[in-house]
Steps between C-alpha positions, in 0.01 A plus 500: 500500500579858595412865435682646202321836472261713706292789365289714735261779407314741730561318828528742793805723429600297194362652182710267285787270585660222301785283623687197372541266796809306601529205738593736786351850491574784743292819508654800674371850561393752761189471714166573333638464147299189405703188581220339701242611241687295241487190723133555583422516128627141467299405808193648327579301185492180705202574723314818389502633857411860579252772406563567131399866531769554763758310296465705179777744413401847629164335582396570143176307446562477124848351526528128427708323761691219335774264613642277227760233572690301243611158625782308333603133510131412510540152354636404838199672663254320273656166584467572873135607479293249698165547328500328160230731362704809595807341346320446168346850507830683537675273251238581236540874561880524488575233240875451466589826677694482825357830627150612594352843575231529765331816623251625753313820420257720689262462204429149629720453805344167602636320193861493384538461125759320291651614170398252231802475270306313230241776462738780604249636753403485864245240605157647572491333842718294729558176304541307826147582619532611862774759550661309785537192281766681296732485799523125443710590197691807628805495730417516871488865617630592847474868595681591822362842585632722777143496634522127575564417864788249491327290764203451266737286293677330791175396673260234374211645300280419205707463179814655651835360384568343840155335504542359150848367579403335829178358359687363202763335718234355731301361208804324354591351838149379583441347157808280539479427874388148604402614851268763352337236278446280808357799688244569225389137509462511880315833482242356262461196726440720807286779356350388170399131541134469595570245776771702674430619855565863406265480202223340711523774766502777242192353330320483836573870561403606149170308540415696813583830324277393210204447741542851641542653155181329369295701749586816305554351154278193450655425161838426657559126463863451597795666675846351461818592691798424280865500604719622216848363452751739661651752261860503607560838334276646772773415748719757324266784596683508831834514315743780581856591397780533753861601443814435699757770420661473841167572666221250430169687453199521272579666168259787569716598798807551278601830340354635176809401301486138616125481434530634146799274428298203629207593275722518191674173595165322532384626161827393335473156661139477388607552139755219530245277674242548225749404232612191690155366585266608221484325168491826304798672672377846395740790528433796731494875447625678812404868532661631819426853619796660683679169551761665723242617756632453858808312374860591579714560185677164542161328525384691192788357299422149624135549402602610152727197461217271610262661250761474226515126567123482452535686169775262387267211583230628266293737715484870411562777752381861500606710799470870570742665736666802654809295579832552323595146608237353269612722211877523504601140415498384139348164409415316181135527395440795735345831394474809720218741426479862612150607605451875484192721510513791254206739462293267724563202271709196596777415254680165514825459307793257521817671618831475320833416659592867471186608688533238772756683719270801526205277594713354780612854588136610540405192703782564743394860556725683258822495696820468294625271776254240374656477156775250440788659311373599156759601242418864565227744607319768301305743719212673318218737591195276532301187411428618146873523428545155652219347293619657176871420544438138603290440190758665273777287651293183469428568133827644372788443743469156654868429439609792718603462870201472734443826683249573775279801428407683822217760488543801732130604503554817298725665757871584470526488878376140489741433214779616729372275781486202265854565383627540857324179603659307213841641586465412869335159468747363249808610690723209596834589660420872503492515121167540320479269202242717318607855589690545174255297291138588588345744252231762564256635240267782607246724332596860424488695828307827519657570836871420477599554865433139607678364194804721549517413871480131417779524242712709734471224760585234241751665270615166364161445334555788260875442467443134406203573274250313721239777516265578208222757473220488245424793271134510611307489828349151463550180304153547347636814329815312394343211308513499118212680327260203495482497883617850596283720721510873566567636849132595527387151402740342751346702785159347421630141494451264793769261615321216319484709182874550514566130555279410204684753286835356612391145412372609161819689418725222630318236298488709183819702476758394242860460613624770260231747614589442865870563442455805277191667649573434869880549491551603864324192635684274254826665605421434868418135427813458293713641782328262743587203278855619432598524867293198611664192646561230244 
């Protein structure tokens, strides 16, 4: 049983988000764009934690907060449900379907509701009774937040993974151990039998206490001192974790990277332990916030490989990151999502193979040195150009050589720096492999001095036809009529407005309109493809 689809409305910075989940899901984006908000929405779905008025999008008191999750492969989940009543309840609701939709809403946040496929409507209340009872049916949810102290997981505590594992192991051992059975028999003989010396002495003491107590409470007729059988799990309260990595010390004396790696290792082991020792063998949902935190890049890759193994085994992994290491590799049943805040709203979209190099480029700080030999480079003015061109390529020119689009932040000086960096970085044996291939497309220049100086310093660009200049001062003025803006309108647009316009144009423009109505840009792209490496 796993998550197939997540829909979130009005949760913190997320006005609306809808994703189709894979076995391994990576969420990437800049700080404060909503990655953690997405994870906390799932945490709220499972436990309804937090002040609902602070959770609402824009703190709008009229907005309904809703998190709906569609689970697939639920026949397996129904079979593994321990409670027979719960098993019958969910079976009656879903019928022969192998998916179920469940939601939590701020209209009644204490009760999650299930979509009744027979009546084509949501149940009026939680069909399982108590909200927590539903978790008997759902996959086990483990949220590893950056706010968790790793040592809270590595030390023994109530209901922590380490406590559950150790208690489970101890229980299995004691149940099957002959010496423990003999000990219990001896304990009862010493402490419980009425004729035992210990019992006689305890009864004498309790009788004396009873006499003293009667002076204040005459109705008191008996005081008994009982010795309870030792709870061996209590011995684990003094449990601690130590590590020998060349220096043997307590885990909390190790570095942050080791502590976080230990925490993740314990949680992964806990998932395996549950499946091996519990009759139901429920699958886990791992939501890991900034999984790379404190880890060296080589350790990040090892973590990803370990989590991929969990996903292959049936668990489902969701991880948000700033690490290119967790993004760059391709794997089956992996989806990478870009999380981006536009006009104060978080947008979550899966990235295409064409977009992926730029995501890695951003994560690594925007240096061309961080890109691994694309077929060619196209240097453009800004992020709007990048957004628009990537979408056009993805829709109409997927068969063309892969080129890396590099935005120059609306500055021809920066365009020159980007070109120089590409020329210098990719320069084995004193010969630049992109100098005669990289293409530059800039907006029409009001002041031509910088442009002319640039071209004078790089005469080959013009001689080889690698430099292109638009006929207007911005891409917003260059779009076909349906998306075109005037110069006055462009001045009033924010950066987010321009990005939205670029996305809309890129997703809507026809191939023929792009080629005929934006000829200079199409010409620049065509040149980039023509001289690209095969």
